[in-house]
C-alpha positions in Angstrom: 0.0 -0.1 0.1 2.7 2.6 0.4 2.9 3.0 -3.5 -0.4 3.7 -4.0 0.1 6.3 -0.9 2.7 8.1 -2.2 0.9 7.8 -5.5 -1.8 9.7 -4.4 -0.8 11.8 -1.5 1.7 13.3 -4.7 -1.1 13.9 -6.7 -2.7 15.0 -3.7 -0.3 17.9 -2.9 0.6 18.5 -6.6 -3.3 19.7 -7.2 -3.3 21.4 -3.5 -0.1 23.8 -4.5 -1.6 24.5 -8.4 -4.9 25.1 -6.2 -3.7 27.4 -4.0 -1.4 29.1 -7.0 -3.7 30.5 -8.9 -5.7 31.4 -5.8 -2.5 33.7 -4.7 -2.1 34.9 -8.6 -5.2 37.2 -8.3 -5.6 36.7 -12.2 -9.0 38.2 -12.8 -10.6 34.7 -14.3 -9.9 33.0 -11.5 -11.5 35.7 -9.3 -14.2 35.7 -11.0 -14.4 31.9 -11.2 -14.8 32.1 -7.3 -17.1 34.9 -6.9 -19.2 32.6 -9.0 -19.6 30.3 -5.9 -19.7 33.0 -3.7 -16.2 33.7 -2.3 -15.0 37.4 -1.9 -11.3 38.2 -3.9 -10.5 39.1 -0.6 -10.4 35.6 1.2 -8.5 33.6 -1.9 -5.3 34.0 0.5 -7.1 32.4 3.0 -8.4 29.4 1.1 -4.7 29.6 -0.5 -2.8 28.8 2.9 -5.3 26.4 4.0 -4.3 24.3 0.6 -0.9 25.5 1.0 -1.4 23.8 5.1 -3.3 20.6 4.3 0.1 19.7 1.2 2.2 20.8 4.0 0.2 18.2 6.3 -0.1 15.0 4.1 3.5 15.6 3.6 4.4 15.3 7.0 2.3 12.2 6.9 4.7 10.4 5.8 7.0 11.1 9.0 4.2 11.1 11.5 1.1 9.5 10.1 -1.7 10.4 12.2 -0.6 13.8 11.0 -1.2 12.4 7.2 -4.5 11.3 8.6 -5.6 14.2 9.6 -4.3 16.7 7.5 -6.5 14.3 4.7 -9.5 14.0 6.4 -9.2 17.6 6.3 -9.1 18.6 3.3 -11.9 16.0 2.3 -13.8 18.5 4.3 -12.9 21.3 3.0 -13.6 19.5 -0.7 -16.6 18.5 -0.4 -18.1 22.2 1.6 -16.5 23.4 -1.7 -18.7 20.9 -3.5 -21.7 21.9 -1.5 -20.7 25.8 -2.7 -20.9 24.4 -6.3 -24.3 23.0 -5.9 -25.5 25.9 -4.3 -25.2 28.2 -6.8 -25.8 26.2 -9.2 -22.0 26.4 -10.5 -21.3 22.5 -11.1 -20.0 22.8 -14.6 -17.1 23.5 -12.6 -17.8 21.4 -9.1 -15.7 18.0 -11.7 -11.7 19.2 -9.8 -13.2 20.4 -6.6 -14.5 16.1 -6.8 -11.0 14.8 -7.6 -9.3 16.9 -5.3 -12.1 15.6 -2.9 -11.4 11.7 -3.8 -7.9 12.3 -3.7 -8.3 13.4 -0.1 -10.6 10.8 0.7 -7.9 8.4 -0.9 -4.7 9.6 1.1 -6.6 9.6 4.6 -7.8 5.8 3.9 -4.6 5.0 2.8 -2.7 7.3 5.6 -5.0 4.9 7.8 -3.8 1.6 6.8 -0.6 2.6 7.5 -1.7 3.4 11.4 
């Protein structure tokens, strides 16, 4: 299971880093896409920081497994809430990305849990 954990966690961390960089970029199209689901521009750096902290927790989970379980579980909750925001604002055409990251976060939490 260790190889699967490295692959899933690696993909998760890479996508989290990419997503955080988009939020930090402040590009008008990125700001507009988050505005569609009710997220103000001033909140994007906070959300980006949460993603980076979650990614750091996943990486640290390779040193201390319980931290990996906790970080991946919290990230799963974050992306469940993101999907709820998309559904609430009828923006399901843009829900694929958070759904994929949610699946990776759940997978990482389960795989970390299997390492305990």
